[in-house]
C-alpha positions in Angstrom: 102.3 -52.4 52.5 99.6 -54.7 53.8 100.2 -57.8 51.7 98.2 -60.0 54.2 95.0 -58.1 53.2 93.0 -59.1 50.2 92.3 -56.7 47.4 89.4 -54.2 48.1 86.0 -54.9 46.7 84.5 -52.2 44.5 82.3 -51.0 47.4 85.2 -51.0 49.9 87.3 -49.2 47.3 84.8 -46.4 47.2 84.8 -46.2 51.0 88.6 -46.1 51.0 88.8 -43.4 48.4 86.2 -41.3 50.2 88.2 -41.7 53.4 91.3 -40.6 51.5 89.3 -37.5 50.2 88.5 -36.6 53.8 92.1 -37.0 54.9 93.4 -34.9 52.0 91.0 -31.9 52.5 92.7 -30.4 55.5 96.1 -31.2 54.1 95.3 -29.5 50.8 93.8 -26.6 52.7 97.2 -26.0 54.3 99.0 -26.5 51.0 96.8 -23.9 49.2 97.2 -21.5 52.2 101.0 -21.7 51.8 101.1 -21.4 48.1 101.9 -25.0 47.2 100.0 -26.0 44.0 98.9 -29.4 42.7 102.0 -30.0 40.6 104.3 -29.9 43.6 101.9 -32.1 45.6 101.6 -34.6 42.7 105.4 -34.8 42.4 105.7 -35.6 46.1 102.8 -38.1 45.9 104.4 -40.0 43.0 107.7 -40.1 44.8 106.1 -41.4 48.0 104.4 -44.2 45.9 107.8 -45.3 44.6 109.4 -45.0 48.1 106.7 -47.0 49.8 106.7 -49.7 47.1 110.5 -50.2 47.8 110.8 -49.6 51.5 107.5 -51.0 52.8 107.4 -54.4 51.1 105.2 -56.7 53.1 107.1 -59.9 52.3 110.5 -58.5 53.2 112.0 -60.6 50.4 114.2 -59.9 47.5 114.7 -56.4 46.3 112.1 -55.4 43.7 113.1 -54.6 40.1 112.4 -51.1 38.8 109.8 -52.6 36.4 108.0 -54.3 39.4 107.9 -51.0 41.2 106.3 -49.4 38.1 103.7 -52.2 37.9 102.8 -52.0 41.6 102.4 -48.2 41.6 101.1 -47.6 38.1 103.9 -45.0 37.6 105.8 -44.9 34.3 109.2 -46.5 34.4 111.1 -43.4 33.5 109.5 -41.6 36.6 110.4 -44.6 38.8 114.0 -44.3 37.6 113.9 -40.5 38.3 113.0 -41.0 42.0 115.4 -43.8 42.5 118.4 -42.2 40.8 118.1 -38.6 41.9 118.7 -38.4 45.7 117.3 -34.9 45.7 114.0 -35.9 43.9 112.2 -36.3 47.2 112.1 -33.3 49.6 114.1 -33.5 52.8 114.9 -31.0 55.5 116.9 -30.7 58.6 115.1 -31.2 61.9 114.3 -28.1 63.9 115.2 -27.7 67.6 111.6 -28.7 68.6 112.4 -32.2 69.8 115.5 -31.0 71.7 113.5 -28.3 73.4 110.8 -30.7 74.5 113.4 -33.0 75.9 115.1 -30.1 77.7 111.9 -29.3 79.5 111.3 -32.9 80.3 114.7 -33.4 81.8 114.5 -30.1 83.7 111.3 -31.4 85.4 112.3 -35.0 86.0 116.1 -35.3 86.5 116.9 -35.1 90.2 120.0 -33.1 89.4 117.8 -30.3 88.2 115.2 -30.5 91.0 115.1 -29.2 94.5 114.6 -31.6 97.5 110.9 -30.8 97.2 110.9 -31.8 93.5 110.6 -28.3 92.1 112.7 -27.5 89.0 115.8 -25.4 90.0 116.4 -21.9 88.7 119.5 -22.2 86.5 122.2 -19.8 85.4 123.0 -20.0 81.7 126.6 -21.1 82.5 128.4 -21.9 85.7 131.9 -23.3 86.5 130.3 -26.0 88.7 126.8 -27.4 89.4 123.8 -27.6 87.1 123.4 -24.9 84.4 121.2 -24.4 81.4 124.1 -24.8 79.1 125.0 -28.2 80.7 121.3 -29.3 80.5 121.2 -28.6 76.8 124.5 -30.3 76.2 123.2 -33.5 77.9 120.2 -33.5 75.6 122.0 -32.6 72.4 125.7 -31.9 72.4 125.5 -30.3 69.0 122.7 -27.9 69.7 123.4 -24.2 70.5 122.3 -23.5 74.1 121.8 -19.8 73.1 119.4 -20.8 70.2 117.5 -23.3 72.4 117.1 -20.6 75.1 115.9 -18.0 72.5 113.2 -20.4 71.3 112.1 -21.4 74.8 111.9 -17.7 75.8 109.9 -17.0 72.7 107.5 -19.8 73.5 107.2 -18.5 77.1 108.2 -22.0 78.4 111.2 -20.3 80.2 111.5 -16.8 81.8 114.2 -14.9 83.5 113.8 -15.1 87.3 116.4 -12.3 87.7 119.3 -10.9 85.7 121.3 -14.2 85.8 118.9 -17.0 86.5 116.4 -18.8 84.3 113.1 -20.3 85.6 111.1 -23.0 83.7 107.4 -22.2 83.9 105.8 -25.0 81.9 106.6 -28.6 81.1 105.2 -28.2 77.5 106.8 -26.6 74.5 104.0 -25.0 72.4 105.2 -24.1 68.9 104.7 -20.4 68.4 103.5 -19.5 64.9 103.5 -21.9 61.9 107.1 -21.8 60.9 109.2 -23.8 61.2 108.3 -25.7 64.3 104.5 -25.8 63.6 105.1 -27.3 60.1 107.5 -29.9 61.5 104.9 -30.8 64.2 102.2 -31.0 61.6 104.2 -33.6 59.6 105.3 -35.6 62.6 101.9 -35.8 64.3 100.0 -36.6 61.1 102.4 -39.3 60.1 102.3 -40.9 63.6 98.5 -40.9 63.7 98.2 -42.4 60.2 101.0 -45.0 60.9 99.0 -46.1 63.9 95.7 -46.3 62.0 97.5 -48.1 59.1 99.1 -50.6 61.5 95.7 -51.4 63.1 94.0 -51.6 59.7 96.4 -54.4 58.7 94.7 -57.7 59.5 98.2 -59.3 60.2 98.3 -57.1 63.3 94.8 -57.9 64.5 96.0 -59.6 67.8 98.4 -56.8 68.6 96.7 -53.6 67.8 98.2 -50.3 69.0 96.3 -48.0 71.4 93.7 -46.0 69.5 90.8 -44.6 71.5 88.5 -41.6 71.2 85.4 -40.1 72.9 82.9 -37.7 71.4 79.6 -36.2 72.3 76.6 -38.2 71.3 74.4 -36.1 68.9 77.0 -33.4 69.0 77.6 -30.6 71.5 75.9 -27.2 71.7 78.4 -24.7 70.2 78.5 -22.4 73.4 79.8 -25.4 75.4 82.9 -26.0 73.1 85.2 -23.7 75.1 84.2 -25.3 78.4 84.7 -28.8 76.9 88.0 -27.8 75.5 89.2 -26.4 78.9 88.0 -29.6 80.7 89.6 -31.9 78.2 92.9 -29.9 78.3 93.1 -30.0 82.1 92.4 -33.7 82.3 94.8 -34.5 79.5 97.6 -32.5 81.0 97.4 -34.7 84.2 97.3 -37.9 82.0 100.3 -36.8 79.9 102.3 -35.8 83.0 101.8 -39.3 84.4 103.0 -40.8 81.0 106.0 -38.4 81.0 106.9 -39.4 84.6 106.7 -43.1 83.6 109.0 -42.5 80.6 111.5 -40.5 82.7 112.5 -43.7 84.5 114.0 -45.0 81.2 115.7 -41.8 80.1 119.4 -42.4 79.4 122.0 -39.8 78.4 123.7 -42.4 76.3 120.5 -43.3 74.4 121.7 -42.0 71.1 124.3 -44.8 70.9 121.7 -47.5 71.7 120.5 -49.0 68.4 117.8 -51.0 70.2 115.8 -48.0 71.3 112.6 -47.2 69.4 110.7 -43.9 69.2 107.3 -44.3 70.9 104.8 -42.2 72.7 101.2 -41.0 73.1 99.7 -38.1 71.2 96.3 -36.5 72.2 94.4 -34.0 70.2 91.0 -32.2 70.5 88.9 -32.2 67.4 85.9 -30.3 66.1 84.2 -31.9 63.1 83.1 -29.3 60.6 79.4 -29.3 59.5 78.9 -31.1 56.2 78.2 -28.8 53.3 75.3 -30.1 51.1 76.1 -27.6 48.3 77.6 -29.0 45.1 80.8 -27.6 43.7 79.0 -26.1 40.7 76.8 -24.0 43.0 79.9 -22.7 44.9 81.7 -21.4 41.8 81.0 -18.8 39.2 79.0 -20.1 36.2 81.1 -21.6 33.4 81.5 -19.4 30.3 81.7 -20.7 26.8 85.0 -20.6 24.9 85.6 -17.2 23.3 84.6 -16.7 19.6 87.3 -16.1 16.9 86.4 -12.4 17.2 87.3 -12.5 20.9 83.7 -12.1 22.1 82.2 -14.5 24.5 79.2 -16.5 23.3 77.6 -16.8 26.8 
């Protein structure tokens, strides 16, 4: 919560709500596509209001009362009690293997123990009595993960292939989530949350002297549609080089004991390509079927 910022003026409020509408459109498009209706969305939104009012207090002072939470959020007190008292009221889920698989690929490409003298990733057997193995690599990243399950997902994503009957070869440094479930949905939530957290941090006037990196480039006056594939390929190629440089820099600070280090913080850089949809000037009434009058007592429509 940005307590250092003054309340929005009426005009700024309209701009903020319009921005919120733009943010919600692609989210709601996904919700509708996956059969999640307004009631479920509204329930999560109310719970998030309560959670933020409690966890994200700007002053960091005394714990708020439940009545204060209700006043801050405009949510009835009984609903505030519901989200606080019922641990299952807000949806949670177990993490997928996606983060672990990304780290496996990173370590395979940067850890000298898994590289040839020329710096090329070694071909690994799944399990060996001595020396580097795929099983040992996964265990270093996450001792609780199933190496067989991680391999299955990496093979499915074509990040790893069989070099021969016994040896595995890594063919890409990136793990691309195949399909939309479950890795794609987890990535959607993670990437969107990280982007909005950065924007919210920079929007807070208290952080004006220490803004986080936030840059973009776009075509002036738009780009001819036939050039979009070429632009995408060029941006992808250049971004891959940039991200590999970032990944190499981060590799110097990798530590197999990092999970026990409470001082470490998740941080990184996320890059995405965007195509802004053309604005639709039509009103909602022209995009829906004409409204019909209520039926008469005889059951016949009056329209």
